[in-house]
C-alpha positions as CSV (number, residue, x, y, z in Angstrom):
1,X,139.4,124.3,84.9
2,X,137.5,126.8,83.0
3,X,139.7,129.8,82.1
4,X,138.0,133.0,80.8
5,X,140.1,135.9,79.5
6,X,138.1,139.2,79.9
7,X,139.4,142.2,77.9
8,X,138.0,145.1,76.1
9,X,138.4,149.0,75.7
10,X,138.9,151.2,78.8
11,X,135.3,152.4,79.7
12,X,133.6,149.6,78.0
13,X,132.6,147.8,81.3
14,X,135.3,145.3,82.2
15,X,135.2,146.0,85.8
16,X,131.4,145.5,85.7
17,X,132.0,142.0,83.9
18,X,134.5,140.9,86.4
19,X,132.3,141.9,89.5
20,X,129.6,139.9,87.8
21,X,132.0,137.0,87.2
22,X,133.1,136.9,90.8
23,X,129.4,137.1,91.9
24,X,128.7,133.9,90.0
25,X,131.7,131.9,91.4
26,X,134.8,132.8,89.3
27,X,138.2,133.3,90.9
28,X,139.0,136.7,89.4
29,X,142.4,138.3,88.9
30,X,142.7,141.8,87.4
31,X,145.2,143.4,85.3
32,X,147.4,140.5,84.2
33,X,150.2,141.1,82.0
34,X,150.3,138.6,79.1
35,X,153.8,137.4,80.0
36,X,152.5,136.2,83.3
37,X,149.8,133.9,81.9
38,X,151.5,130.6,82.1
39,X,152.8,131.4,85.6
40,X,149.2,132.2,86.6
41,X,147.8,129.0,85.1
42,X,150.5,127.0,86.8
43,X,149.6,128.5,90.2
44,X,145.8,128.0,89.6
45,X,146.3,124.1,88.9
46,X,148.9,123.6,91.7
47,X,148.3,121.6,94.7
48,X,145.5,123.1,97.1
49,X,145.3,126.0,94.6
50,X,143.2,124.0,92.1
51,X,140.5,126.4,90.9
52,X,137.4,125.3,88.8
53,X,136.6,128.7,87.1
54,X,139.2,131.4,86.7
55,X,138.6,134.8,85.0
56,X,141.7,136.8,84.0
57,X,141.4,140.5,83.1
58,X,144.0,141.6,80.5
59,X,144.1,145.3,79.1
60,X,146.5,148.0,78.3
61,X,147.6,148.6,81.8
62,X,149.5,145.3,81.8
63,X,149.8,144.7,78.1
64,X,151.8,147.3,76.1
65,X,152.0,145.8,72.6
66,X,150.0,143.5,70.3
67,X,152.9,141.2,70.1
68,X,153.1,140.7,73.9
69,X,149.5,139.6,73.9
70,X,149.9,137.3,70.7
71,X,153.0,135.7,72.5
72,X,151.0,135.1,75.8
73,X,148.1,133.2,74.0
74,X,150.6,131.2,71.9
75,X,152.1,130.0,75.2
76,X,148.8,129.0,76.4
77,X,148.2,127.2,73.1
78,X,151.5,125.4,73.2
79,X,150.7,124.1,76.8
80,X,147.5,122.7,75.5
81,X,145.5,125.1,78.0
82,X,142.0,125.7,76.8
83,X,140.4,129.1,77.2
84,X,137.5,131.4,76.1
85,X,137.8,135.2,75.6
86,X,135.1,137.8,76.5
87,X,135.8,141.2,74.7
88,X,133.7,144.3,75.9
89,X,133.5,147.1,73.3
90,X,131.8,150.2,72.6
91,X,132.1,153.1,70.0
92,X,134.7,155.7,70.6
93,X,132.1,158.5,71.0
94,X,130.3,156.5,73.9
95,X,133.6,155.8,75.6
96,X,134.5,159.6,75.3
97,X,131.3,160.5,77.0
98,X,131.8,158.1,79.8
99,X,135.2,159.3,80.4
100,X,134.0,162.9,80.3
101,X,131.3,162.0,82.9
102,X,133.8,160.4,85.1
103,X,136.5,162.9,84.7
104,X,139.1,160.2,84.5
105,X,142.0,160.0,82.1
106,X,142.8,156.9,79.8
107,X,145.8,154.9,81.0
108,X,147.6,155.3,77.6
109,X,146.9,159.2,77.9
110,X,148.6,159.2,81.3
111,X,151.6,157.1,80.1
112,X,152.3,158.8,76.8
113,X,150.6,162.2,76.9
114,X,148.4,161.9,74.1
115,X,144.9,162.8,73.6
116,X,142.0,160.3,74.7
117,X,140.8,159.7,71.2
118,X,144.3,158.9,70.1
119,X,144.6,156.5,73.0
120,X,141.4,154.7,72.1
121,X,142.9,154.1,68.5
122,X,146.1,152.7,70.0
123,X,144.3,150.6,72.4
124,X,142.3,149.0,69.8
125,X,145.6,148.1,67.8
126,X,147.1,146.7,70.9
127,X,144.1,144.5,71.8
128,X,143.3,143.5,68.3
129,X,144.5,139.8,69.0
130,X,142.0,139.5,71.7
131,X,139.2,140.7,69.8
132,X,140.0,138.6,66.9
133,X,139.9,135.6,69.0
134,X,137.1,136.5,71.2
135,X,134.3,133.7,71.7
136,X,132.0,136.5,73.1
137,X,131.8,140.2,72.3
138,X,129.5,142.5,74.1
139,X,128.7,146.0,72.8
140,X,127.9,148.0,75.8
141,X,127.0,151.1,74.0
142,X,123.3,150.8,74.9
143,X,123.6,148.8,78.1
144,X,123.3,150.1,81.6
145,X,125.6,148.8,84.2
146,X,122.7,146.4,85.4
147,X,122.2,145.2,81.9
148,X,125.8,144.5,81.3
149,X,126.0,142.4,84.4
150,X,122.9,140.5,83.4
151,X,124.3,139.9,80.0
152,X,127.6,138.6,81.5
153,X,125.6,136.3,83.9
154,X,123.4,134.9,81.2
155,X,126.5,133.9,79.2
156,X,128.4,132.2,81.9
157,X,126.1,131.2,84.7
158,X,124.7,127.7,84.1
159,X,121.0,127.0,85.0
160,X,119.5,130.4,85.7
161,X,121.5,133.2,84.4
162,X,121.1,136.6,86.0
163,X,118.4,135.3,88.2
164,X,120.4,132.8,90.0
165,X,123.3,135.2,90.3
166,X,121.4,137.3,92.7
167,X,121.8,135.9,96.3
168,X,118.5,135.7,97.7
169,X,118.1,135.1,101.5
170,X,114.8,134.6,103.4
171,X,115.0,135.3,107.0
172,X,112.5,134.9,109.7
173,X,112.7,137.0,112.8
174,X,110.9,138.3,116.0
175,X,110.0,141.9,116.1
176,X,110.6,142.0,119.8
177,X,114.2,141.3,119.1
178,X,114.6,144.0,116.6
179,X,114.5,144.1,112.8
180,X,117.4,142.6,111.1
181,X,119.8,145.4,109.9
182,X,120.6,143.4,106.7
183,X,116.9,143.3,105.7
184,X,116.1,144.9,102.2
185,X,112.4,144.0,102.4
186,X,110.5,143.5,105.6
187,X,107.3,141.4,105.5
188,X,105.0,141.7,108.7
189,X,102.9,138.6,109.6
190,X,101.7,139.8,113.2
191,X,98.3,140.4,111.8
192,X,97.6,136.6,111.7
193,X,96.3,134.6,114.6
194,X,99.1,133.5,116.9
195,X,100.0,129.8,117.7
196,X,101.8,130.9,120.8
197,X,98.5,131.0,122.6
198,X,97.5,127.4,121.6
199,X,99.0,125.4,124.5
200,X,99.9,122.3,122.4
201,X,101.7,124.6,119.9
202,X,103.4,127.1,122.3
203,X,106.7,125.3,122.4
204,X,106.8,124.2,118.8
205,X,108.0,126.3,115.7
206,X,107.1,126.9,112.2
207,X,109.2,124.0,111.5
208,X,106.6,121.7,112.7
209,X,103.8,120.7,110.6
210,X,101.3,121.3,113.3
211,X,102.2,124.9,113.4
212,X,102.1,125.3,109.6
213,X,98.7,123.8,109.5
214,X,97.4,126.1,112.2
215,X,98.8,129.2,110.5
216,X,97.9,128.4,106.9
217,X,94.3,127.0,108.2
218,X,93.2,130.6,108.4
219,X,91.8,132.2,105.1
220,X,93.5,135.5,106.1
221,X,96.9,133.7,106.2
222,X,96.3,132.1,102.6
223,X,95.2,135.6,101.2
224,X,98.2,137.5,103.0
225,X,100.6,134.9,101.4
226,X,99.0,135.2,98.0
227,X,99.5,138.9,98.2
228,X,103.1,138.7,99.2
229,X,103.9,136.3,96.4
230,X,102.2,138.6,93.8
231,X,104.3,141.4,95.1
232,X,107.4,139.5,94.9
233,X,106.5,138.1,91.5
234,X,106.6,141.6,90.2
235,X,109.4,143.0,92.3
236,X,112.1,140.3,92.1
237,X,112.6,140.5,88.4
238,X,113.2,144.4,88.8
239,X,115.9,143.8,91.3
240,X,117.6,141.4,88.9
241,X,117.3,143.8,86.0
242,X,118.7,146.6,88.2
243,X,121.7,144.4,88.9
244,X,121.2,143.9,92.8
245,X,123.8,141.1,93.7
246,X,122.0,140.1,97.0
247,X,118.7,140.6,98.5
248,X,117.4,139.8,101.9
249,X,113.8,139.3,102.7
250,X,113.0,139.5,106.3
251,X,109.6,138.1,107.5
252,X,108.6,138.9,111.2
253,X,106.1,138.2,113.8
254,X,106.2,138.9,117.5
255,X,108.6,136.2,118.6
256,X,110.1,134.9,115.4
257,X,109.1,131.2,116.1
258,X,105.8,130.4,114.6
259,X,104.0,132.6,112.0
260,X,107.3,134.1,110.6
261,X,109.0,130.8,110.2
262,X,105.9,129.4,108.5
263,X,105.8,132.4,106.1
264,X,109.4,132.5,105.4
265,X,109.4,128.7,104.4
266,X,106.4,129.3,102.2
267,X,108.0,132.3,100.5
268,X,111.2,130.4,100.0
269,X,109.3,127.6,98.2
270,X,107.6,130.1,96.0
271,X,110.8,131.8,95.1
272,X,112.4,128.4,94.2
273,X,109.4,127.7,92.0
274,X,110.1,131.0,90.2
275,X,113.7,129.9,89.4
276,X,115.7,131.6,92.2
277,X,117.8,129.9,94.6
278,X,117.0,131.1,98.0
279,X,118.6,130.3,101.3
280,X,116.6,130.4,104.4
281,X,117.5,131.4,108.0
282,X,115.5,131.5,111.2
283,X,117.2,134.1,113.4
284,X,115.1,133.6,116.6
285,X,113.9,130.2,116.4
286,X,116.0,129.0,119.4
287,X,115.2,132.0,121.6
């Protein structure tokens, strides 16, 4: 089992990091007191609960002293449990600005009635053992939320980084049955010659090679596909950069059986060649 402990200053982006880790397959547990570390690990390994990748968030909400954290980490070491630590940090001035923008109060300020700047100083002292042992430290001062997520994905997602973290779904459909409500992008291929009017192709679908050959045998289909691919080649990295966790590209023709399926498959192949991991669904193929 891979264990990752996520910590850092309040306002530095731990929640963003945990959401990114969950998107790429980690089982995430937030706000773990240091004293519960051994119990959590025992649960994660027991019976049907065996988990492959676990991320635990530890911060001053559940850890009230430096000694408490040191003791929890020592217990893991004594049990021979291997782990890595991700620590998110930012300068106090940046954190102060973020707190001012969100109008939230620091958890130590709430508990002890001290100023936010004093709370940051105490927080740094409490979390020092985690920062000193950190395998990865991300300074989020100059990172947007999307860039923070991308950095986390690049560190912990094998084979593809943030690009593979975005769930990309290619969906074919028929306009006469309605546009899929989950669609982020809608591509229309009704402008192409329709195999429905070819008797020997009428009852086949874009899953059959004869239909694919008919659709793609027209120069306008090849040109339309090329232009859609050029658009996606430009747009998809922008969605990744913006931190979008899932994107549905809906490809529609009249009935959702011939042209749309053909293009959905071609676009999925293109996206896979570009390093994405698309899934493909054909909503109306059986209608």
